[in-house]
NUROGU-714577 format. One record per residue (C-alpha): residue number from 1; chain; x, y, z. Coordinates in steps of 0.1 Angstrom, whole numbers. Example, Ala and Ser with C-alpha at 12.3 -4.5 7.8 and 13.67 -1.06 7.14 Angstrom:
# residues 2
> 1,A,123,-45,78
> 2,A,137,-11,71
# end
This chain:
# residues 609
> 1,A,84,-843,-116
> 2,A,104,-816,-98
> 3,A,124,-807,-129
> 4,A,91,-803,-147
> 5,A,78,-778,-122
> 6,A,111,-759,-123
> 7,A,108,-756,-160
> 8,A,72,-742,-157
> 9,A,83,-718,-129
> 10,A,113,-707,-150
> 11,A,90,-701,-180
> 12,A,65,-679,-162
> 13,A,90,-664,-138
> 14,A,110,-650,-167
> 15,A,79,-635,-181
> 16,A,68,-621,-147
> 17,A,102,-604,-143
> 18,A,99,-591,-178
> 19,A,64,-577,-172
> 20,A,76,-561,-139
> 21,A,106,-545,-156
> 22,A,83,-533,-184
> 23,A,58,-518,-159
> 24,A,86,-502,-140
> 25,A,101,-486,-171
> 26,A,67,-474,-183
> 27,A,60,-460,-149
> 28,A,93,-442,-147
> 29,A,89,-429,-183
> 30,A,54,-416,-174
> 31,A,68,-398,-144
> 32,A,97,-383,-162
> 33,A,75,-371,-191
> 34,A,48,-357,-168
> 35,A,55,-320,-160
> 36,A,58,-310,-124
> 37,A,25,-300,-110
> 38,A,20,-263,-113
> 39,A,10,-260,-76
> 40,A,44,-273,-65
> 41,A,59,-238,-74
> 42,A,52,-215,-45
> 43,A,29,-185,-49
> 44,A,46,-151,-43
> 45,A,28,-122,-26
> 46,A,45,-89,-19
> 47,A,26,-65,4
> 48,A,43,-31,0
> 49,A,29,-2,21
> 50,A,35,35,16
> 51,A,52,59,41
> 52,A,52,33,69
> 53,A,86,34,86
> 54,A,106,10,106
> 55,A,91,23,139
> 56,A,55,23,127
> 57,A,47,-12,141
> 58,A,39,-25,176
> 59,A,64,-53,169
> 60,A,92,-27,168
> 61,A,83,-12,201
> 62,A,59,15,191
> 63,A,38,22,222
> 64,A,10,38,203
> 65,A,2,21,170
> 66,A,-20,-10,171
> 67,A,-8,-37,147
> 68,A,-16,-70,163
> 69,A,-19,-90,130
> 70,A,13,-78,116
> 71,A,30,-83,150
> 72,A,18,-120,150
> 73,A,29,-125,115
> 74,A,63,-110,122
> 75,A,69,-132,152
> 76,A,64,-163,131
> 77,A,83,-151,100
> 78,A,119,-144,92
> 79,A,128,-108,98
> 80,A,156,-89,81
> 81,A,164,-61,105
> 82,A,189,-43,82
> 83,A,167,-40,51
> 84,A,167,-9,30
> 85,A,147,7,1
> 86,A,147,41,-15
> 87,A,140,72,5
> 88,A,108,80,-14
> 89,A,80,62,-33
> 90,A,89,57,-70
> 91,A,126,50,-65
> 92,A,117,21,-41
> 93,A,92,7,-65
> 94,A,116,8,-95
> 95,A,143,-8,-75
> 96,A,121,-36,-61
> 97,A,107,-45,-95
> 98,A,140,-44,-115
> 99,A,168,-51,-90
> 100,A,184,-19,-102
> 101,A,189,15,-85
> 102,A,164,41,-96
> 103,A,191,64,-110
> 104,A,196,38,-137
> 105,A,160,38,-149
> 106,A,144,73,-148
> 107,A,126,68,-114
> 108,A,149,89,-92
> 109,A,121,114,-85
> 110,A,84,111,-77
> 111,A,72,137,-103
> 112,A,85,159,-131
> 113,A,90,133,-158
> 114,A,115,114,-136
> 115,A,92,88,-121
> 116,A,86,68,-153
> 117,A,103,34,-154
> 118,A,122,31,-187
> 119,A,106,9,-213
> 120,A,136,-13,-217
> 121,A,138,-23,-180
> 122,A,127,-59,-173
> 123,A,104,-62,-143
> 124,A,98,-89,-118
> 125,A,63,-94,-132
> 126,A,78,-101,-167
> 127,A,102,-126,-153
> 128,A,75,-145,-134
> 129,A,51,-143,-164
> 130,A,78,-158,-186
> 131,A,81,-187,-162
> 132,A,44,-197,-161
> 133,A,31,-176,-133
> 134,A,-1,-156,-132
> 135,A,7,-120,-124
> 136,A,-13,-92,-108
> 137,A,-8,-59,-91
> 138,A,-32,-38,-70
> 139,A,-30,-3,-56
> 140,A,-2,21,-63
> 141,A,19,19,-94
> 142,A,37,53,-96
> 143,A,60,43,-125
> 144,A,42,58,-154
> 145,A,6,65,-165
> 146,A,11,62,-202
> 147,A,18,33,-226
> 148,A,42,15,-225
> 149,A,49,23,-189
> 150,A,17,11,-172
> 151,A,15,-21,-151
> 152,A,-4,-39,-178
> 153,A,24,-31,-202
> 154,A,51,-44,-178
> 155,A,41,-80,-172
> 156,A,10,-77,-150
> 157,A,-18,-97,-166
> 158,A,-42,-82,-141
> 159,A,-39,-46,-129
> 160,A,-62,-24,-108
> 161,A,-47,9,-96
> 162,A,-50,46,-91
> 163,A,-32,72,-111
> 164,A,1,90,-103
> 165,A,18,86,-70
> 166,A,-13,87,-48
> 167,A,-50,89,-47
> 168,A,-61,125,-57
> 169,A,-29,133,-74
> 170,A,-30,150,-108
> 171,A,-31,118,-130
> 172,A,-57,102,-107
> 173,A,-94,101,-114
> 174,A,-111,135,-107
> 175,A,-122,140,-70
> 176,A,-110,106,-57
> 177,A,-106,109,-19
> 178,A,-99,73,-7
> 179,A,-137,65,-3
> 180,A,-159,51,-31
> 181,A,-133,61,-57
> 182,A,-129,53,-94
> 183,A,-97,34,-102
> 184,A,-83,20,-134
> 185,A,-86,-17,-144
> 186,A,-58,-21,-169
> 187,A,-65,15,-180
> 188,A,-103,15,-179
> 189,A,-120,36,-152
> 190,A,-141,15,-128
> 191,A,-161,28,-99
> 192,A,-156,11,-65
> 193,A,-174,11,-32
> 194,A,-155,14,1
> 195,A,-122,26,15
> 196,A,-92,23,-8
> 197,A,-72,-1,14
> 198,A,-102,-24,18
> 199,A,-107,-23,-19
> 200,A,-71,-33,-27
> 201,A,-71,-62,-2
> 202,A,-105,-75,-14
> 203,A,-93,-74,-50
> 204,A,-62,-94,-40
> 205,A,-83,-120,-22
> 206,A,-107,-123,-51
> 207,A,-77,-128,-74
> 208,A,-63,-155,-52
> 209,A,-96,-173,-54
> 210,A,-96,-171,-92
> 211,A,-60,-183,-95
> 212,A,-69,-220,-90
> 213,A,-38,-243,-88
> 214,A,-16,-223,-111
> 215,A,10,-203,-91
> 216,A,5,-166,-89
> 217,A,28,-136,-84
> 218,A,9,-107,-68
> 219,A,22,-73,-60
> 220,A,-1,-55,-35
> 221,A,13,-20,-34
> 222,A,-8,2,-11
> 223,A,-12,39,-13
> 224,A,-18,40,25
> 225,A,-5,54,48
> 226,A,5,82,23
> 227,A,-12,115,28
> 228,A,-38,130,26
> 229,A,-45,112,59
> 230,A,-81,103,51
> 231,A,-92,74,72
> 232,A,-125,57,83
> 233,A,-137,74,114
> 234,A,-135,43,136
> 235,A,-98,39,129
> 236,A,-90,74,138
> 237,A,-110,72,170
> 238,A,-88,42,180
> 239,A,-62,69,189
> 240,A,-86,95,203
> 241,A,-69,96,237
> 242,A,-33,89,226
> 243,A,-7,117,232
> 244,A,-4,123,194
> 245,A,-11,151,170
> 246,A,-44,148,150
> 247,A,-23,141,119
> 248,A,-5,112,136
> 249,A,-38,98,149
> 250,A,-51,96,114
> 251,A,-18,82,101
> 252,A,-18,55,127
> 253,A,-55,48,119
> 254,A,-45,41,83
> 255,A,-18,17,95
> 256,A,-43,-1,118
> 257,A,-66,-4,89
> 258,A,-38,-20,69
> 259,A,-32,-43,98
> 260,A,-68,-55,99
> 261,A,-68,-61,62
> 262,A,-35,-80,64
> 263,A,-50,-102,90
> 264,A,-79,-109,67
> 265,A,-55,-117,39
> 266,A,-34,-142,59
> 267,A,-66,-158,72
> 268,A,-79,-162,37
> 269,A,-47,-178,25
> 270,A,-50,-203,54
> 271,A,-87,-210,47
> 272,A,-80,-217,10
> 273,A,-50,-240,18
> 274,A,-25,-217,1
> 275,A,-7,-202,31
> 276,A,19,-230,35
> 277,A,32,-227,-1
> 278,A,30,-189,-5
> 279,A,60,-167,-1
> 280,A,46,-137,17
> 281,A,67,-106,20
> 282,A,57,-76,40
> 283,A,78,-44,36
> 284,A,74,-7,30
> 285,A,86,19,6
> 286,A,105,44,28
> 287,A,108,58,63
> 288,A,79,72,82
> 289,A,60,102,69
> 290,A,41,111,101
> 291,A,52,87,128
> 292,A,69,116,146
> 293,A,63,153,149
> 294,A,89,179,158
> 295,A,88,209,180
> 296,A,99,244,171
> 297,A,135,235,180
> 298,A,134,205,156
> 299,A,135,179,183
> 300,A,111,150,183
> 301,A,80,163,201
> 302,A,56,134,198
> 303,A,56,99,183
> 304,A,81,71,178
> 305,A,108,63,153
> 306,A,126,33,169
> 307,A,155,56,177
> 308,A,164,61,140
> 309,A,177,94,126
> 310,A,157,108,98
> 311,A,123,102,82
> 312,A,110,99,47
> 313,A,133,115,22
> 314,A,164,113,44
> 315,A,195,94,35
> 316,A,201,86,71
> 317,A,187,52,82
> 318,A,153,66,93
> 319,A,146,75,57
> 320,A,153,40,41
> 321,A,156,13,67
> 322,A,122,-4,68
> 323,A,104,-34,82
> 324,A,109,-66,63
> 325,A,92,-100,71
> 326,A,92,-131,49
> 327,A,72,-163,54
> 328,A,72,-195,35
> 329,A,63,-224,58
> 330,A,66,-251,32
> 331,A,99,-237,19
> 332,A,134,-241,34
> 333,A,140,-205,46
> 334,A,144,-198,83
> 335,A,114,-188,104
> 336,A,108,-172,139
> 337,A,142,-155,139
> 338,A,160,-124,127
> 339,A,190,-117,105
> 340,A,209,-84,105
> 341,A,229,-88,73
> 342,A,226,-59,48
> 343,A,198,-65,23
> 344,A,176,-42,1
> 345,A,147,-40,-23
> 346,A,171,-45,-52
> 347,A,178,-80,-39
> 348,A,142,-93,-42
> 349,A,142,-102,-79
> 350,A,174,-123,-79
> 351,A,165,-137,-45
> 352,A,130,-149,-53
> 353,A,140,-164,-86
> 354,A,168,-182,-68
> 355,A,146,-195,-40
> 356,A,119,-207,-64
> 357,A,144,-221,-89
> 358,A,132,-203,-120
> 359,A,158,-191,-146
> 360,A,168,-155,-144
> 361,A,197,-138,-162
> 362,A,196,-101,-159
> 363,A,199,-83,-192
> 364,A,215,-53,-175
> 365,A,238,-47,-145
> 366,A,220,-54,-112
> 367,A,226,-35,-80
> 368,A,210,-63,-60
> 369,A,221,-99,-55
> 370,A,205,-131,-43
> 371,A,205,-135,-5
> 372,A,187,-168,-7
> 373,A,215,-187,11
> 374,A,213,-161,39
> 375,A,175,-167,42
> 376,A,181,-204,43
> 377,A,207,-201,70
> 378,A,233,-217,48
> 379,A,255,-186,46
> 380,A,262,-163,75
> 381,A,272,-131,57
> 382,A,279,-114,24
> 383,A,308,-90,20
> 384,A,290,-62,1
> 385,A,281,-26,-1
> 386,A,251,-8,-15
> 387,A,242,28,-23
> 388,A,210,47,-14
> 389,A,206,84,-23
> 390,A,179,111,-25
> 391,A,180,129,-58
> 392,A,145,145,-64
> 393,A,159,167,-92
> 394,A,158,168,-130
> 395,A,191,149,-134
> 396,A,210,128,-109
> 397,A,241,144,-94
> 398,A,271,125,-81
> 399,A,274,128,-44
> 400,A,239,143,-38
> 401,A,225,130,-5
> 402,A,244,98,-8
> 403,A,246,69,17
> 404,A,270,40,12
> 405,A,261,10,33
> 406,A,277,-22,45
> 407,A,262,-43,72
> 408,A,281,-24,99
> 409,A,288,10,85
> 410,A,272,40,68
> 411,A,291,66,49
> 412,A,270,98,45
> 413,A,277,124,18
> 414,A,312,110,15
> 415,A,323,125,48
> 416,A,303,113,78
> 417,A,308,77,90
> 418,A,286,58,115
> 419,A,290,23,130
> 420,A,254,11,129
> 421,A,260,-18,153
> 422,A,273,5,181
> 423,A,253,36,171
> 424,A,220,27,153
> 425,A,208,63,158
> 426,A,238,77,139
> 427,A,247,102,165
> 428,A,285,99,166
> 429,A,305,106,134
> 430,A,336,84,136
> 431,A,351,93,102
> 432,A,383,107,117
> 433,A,389,75,136
> 434,A,385,52,106
> 435,A,399,69,75
> 436,A,406,36,58
> 437,A,369,26,60
> 438,A,359,61,46
> 439,A,384,56,18
> 440,A,372,21,10
> 441,A,335,31,10
> 442,A,341,62,-11
> 443,A,360,42,-37
> 444,A,330,18,-39
> 445,A,307,48,-45
> 446,A,330,63,-72
> 447,A,331,30,-90
> 448,A,294,25,-86
> 449,A,286,59,-100
> 450,A,308,54,-130
> 451,A,288,22,-137
> 452,A,255,40,-132
> 453,A,261,72,-152
> 454,A,259,57,-187
> 455,A,224,44,-179
> 456,A,209,77,-170
> 457,A,184,90,-195
> 458,A,148,102,-197
> 459,A,118,81,-207
> 460,A,99,93,-238
> 461,A,61,91,-240
> 462,A,52,77,-275
> 463,A,28,95,-297
> 464,A,11,78,-327
> 465,A,14,42,-314
> 466,A,-18,22,-323
> 467,A,-16,5,-289
> 468,A,-24,38,-272
> 469,A,-41,65,-294
> 470,A,-51,91,-282
> 471,A,-25,97,-254
> 472,A,-33,117,-223
> 473,A,-4,135,-206
> 474,A,-7,154,-173
> 475,A,15,181,-158
> 476,A,26,155,-132
> 477,A,52,144,-159
> 478,A,64,178,-170
> 479,A,102,181,-169
> 480,A,108,212,-148
> 481,A,128,223,-118
> 482,A,100,245,-106
> 483,A,71,236,-84
> 484,A,44,219,-104
> 485,A,8,210,-95
> 486,A,12,173,-87
> 487,A,-21,169,-69
> 488,A,-57,180,-75
> 489,A,-58,205,-47
> 490,A,-32,225,-67
> 491,A,-51,218,-100
> 492,A,-82,234,-84
> 493,A,-63,264,-71
> 494,A,-46,270,-104
> 495,A,-17,290,-90
> 496,A,13,271,-102
> 497,A,27,280,-136
> 498,A,59,261,-141
> 499,A,79,264,-173
> 500,A,89,230,-187
> 501,A,83,204,-213
> 502,A,73,168,-219
> 503,A,97,143,-234
> 504,A,79,126,-263
> 505,A,86,104,-292
> 506,A,65,106,-325
> 507,A,64,70,-338
> 508,A,45,76,-370
> 509,A,45,106,-394
> 510,A,10,119,-395
> 511,A,-13,148,-386
> 512,A,-18,151,-349
> 513,A,-45,167,-328
> 514,A,-36,184,-295
> 515,A,-65,191,-271
> 516,A,-55,213,-241
> 517,A,-75,211,-209
> 518,A,-76,231,-177
> 519,A,-94,203,-158
> 520,A,-93,165,-165
> 521,A,-115,151,-192
> 522,A,-138,132,-169
> 523,A,-147,164,-150
> 524,A,-165,178,-181
> 525,A,-156,213,-169
> 526,A,-151,242,-193
> 527,A,-118,261,-195
> 528,A,-133,291,-177
> 529,A,-152,271,-151
> 530,A,-147,271,-114
> 531,A,-156,241,-94
> 532,A,-174,238,-60
> 533,A,-156,232,-28
> 534,A,-160,198,-13
> 535,A,-162,203,25
> 536,A,-140,183,49
> 537,A,-156,156,69
> 538,A,-144,140,102
> 539,A,-109,125,95
> 540,A,-112,133,59
> 541,A,-98,163,41
> 542,A,-120,184,18
> 543,A,-111,200,-16
> 544,A,-109,237,-22
> 545,A,-131,257,-46
> 546,A,-116,260,-81
> 547,A,-102,293,-93
> 548,A,-111,309,-127
> 549,A,-83,313,-152
> 550,A,-90,340,-178
> 551,A,-77,320,-208
> 552,A,-77,337,-242
> 553,A,-52,319,-263
> 554,A,-33,286,-265
> 555,A,-1,274,-281
> 556,A,18,242,-288
> 557,A,55,240,-294
> 558,A,70,207,-304
> 559,A,105,209,-317
> 560,A,106,237,-342
> 561,A,69,237,-348
> 562,A,49,264,-331
> 563,A,11,267,-335
> 564,A,-13,292,-319
> 565,A,-51,293,-315
> 566,A,-78,314,-300
> 567,A,-97,299,-271
> 568,A,-135,296,-265
> 569,A,-135,296,-227
> 570,A,-169,281,-226
> 571,A,-156,248,-240
> 572,A,-137,221,-220
> 573,A,-107,222,-244
> 574,A,-90,240,-272
> 575,A,-78,220,-302
> 576,A,-47,226,-323
> 577,A,-35,204,-352
> 578,A,-2,200,-370
> 579,A,17,174,-390
> 580,A,47,158,-373
> 581,A,76,137,-385
> 582,A,89,108,-365
> 583,A,115,115,-339
> 584,A,122,126,-303
> 585,A,108,160,-292
> 586,A,104,184,-264
> 587,A,67,193,-262
> 588,A,53,224,-246
> 589,A,15,231,-242
> 590,A,5,265,-229
> 591,A,-25,287,-222
> 592,A,-22,325,-224
> 593,A,-44,347,-202
> 594,A,-59,380,-209
> 595,A,-31,396,-189
> 596,A,-5,378,-211
> 597,A,5,353,-185
> 598,A,16,319,-198
> 599,A,1,289,-179
> 600,A,8,253,-188
> 601,A,-22,233,-198
> 602,A,-26,208,-169
> 603,A,-39,181,-191
> 604,A,-33,175,-228
> 605,A,-48,148,-251
> 606,A,-28,140,-282
> 607,A,-42,119,-311
> 608,A,-28,107,-344
> 609,A,-55,115,-369
# end
């Protein structure tokens, strides 16, 4: 009998084991074939403020500015205390998005045709988009207002931004002043309600809500606290009794408004359950613009700069060492601590792709490197150097306003040496005491420059491309070494007449129409019109009355082609036409007054007919 039961058990047992193995194999196969859940990849959110320096935070000891939400975030995050960007707006943005120094990609200036990110540069947004991320940017772009240089052309599926390098600059929508402005949604003007910073943050939160479970990469690049220092009255009044200039009170008011909005954003991420698996980075684009004021002798009179030497535009640390905080609670990076290893904006692209585990192989030489192991606490230091400089000219010059950096040292202009650990304020030049360090850092600079120089070239604005026809070019992008009207105050005054040209590329042989404007198209103003003054309001600058220019003729010169036309001053534009062959050209568009003065047209619309 026993042997009979053993046979039955053996019969069914073998089949049970077979079924269990089959189920196990099927289950493993199902798991191996099922793609990883999209929400397992972290979201990435970069908050990038404008003109807010290292000392413009309560967390860094500023006794005046009120930034409680940022201070709380900073205390819980990982802080890089030796983090650097460019010394001005566009160079920082170009470096952050590409991992490459701005001298390589035509963004070494903020105007004059040299703040347009070259078309063949790969951006962070493109890398994330190629790896399944939703991508969006809000606020300040400042890397080109024409196709193919706009954010929607560079990997951002959603883009809502102002024109130029700031609200009320020449390429921006007419009469924007930070309040109830008209911005561009992927190139289409759209009226908004509210203060600019509030708008950018609300757009970001709305976008996060729409993202669902698919991971997002969002670049929230604010125009605040860049001038003009227009701020809601209640924020300026926060500093009513502080020992600060009126300019500083408004500047700090803009920063406190950023802080409140940042608090709202973090709270929103927590409420939606996305905070834990979102990499949040808070940093800024250069040193302080208004955190300190100086007396007649040049000494600091009022304000706070955390003891740093230099402000925005300086190649001393006060011009480019900025706050940097990173949070990722669900990730494996350090939190609630600080790291003083040298890092910079050019490191973010290789570092983020490394942290997340998405493939990235740069198509061009990078200036940045991954510091992921540093952020994880798995590596203590990196033996490296980096270069920051301030060019702000028509062509980069070797040695101009240069700073070579290591974690401990700064070599300024190839001759001044500072130990940043012992002397963070860069007061004592020790070059004579350490000639071997000077020599080593200068050699790095020489080799670096030799590597950069072949990359230097101008961006060309395409004409005749069906993706963007007609094309609107503004004087903001004129190549010139002279002063140009880069904001609408100067457009209204009509007193700057620089001599220069636009770098363009005709992509299709055809007849082209050139319409030359004194005022932007949306203004509807005639060539001879003046425009009413907009009075100032409390904590909000006004705009001056427009001047009349007695225009009688107009001319276009593109390559060897020169065309002239008489002007009807009672129309908003004068139109000239000519046939063009494909190729690269220098374009000049000029008005001629009754006195014979030549004035560049501030706006020019070009259309392939």
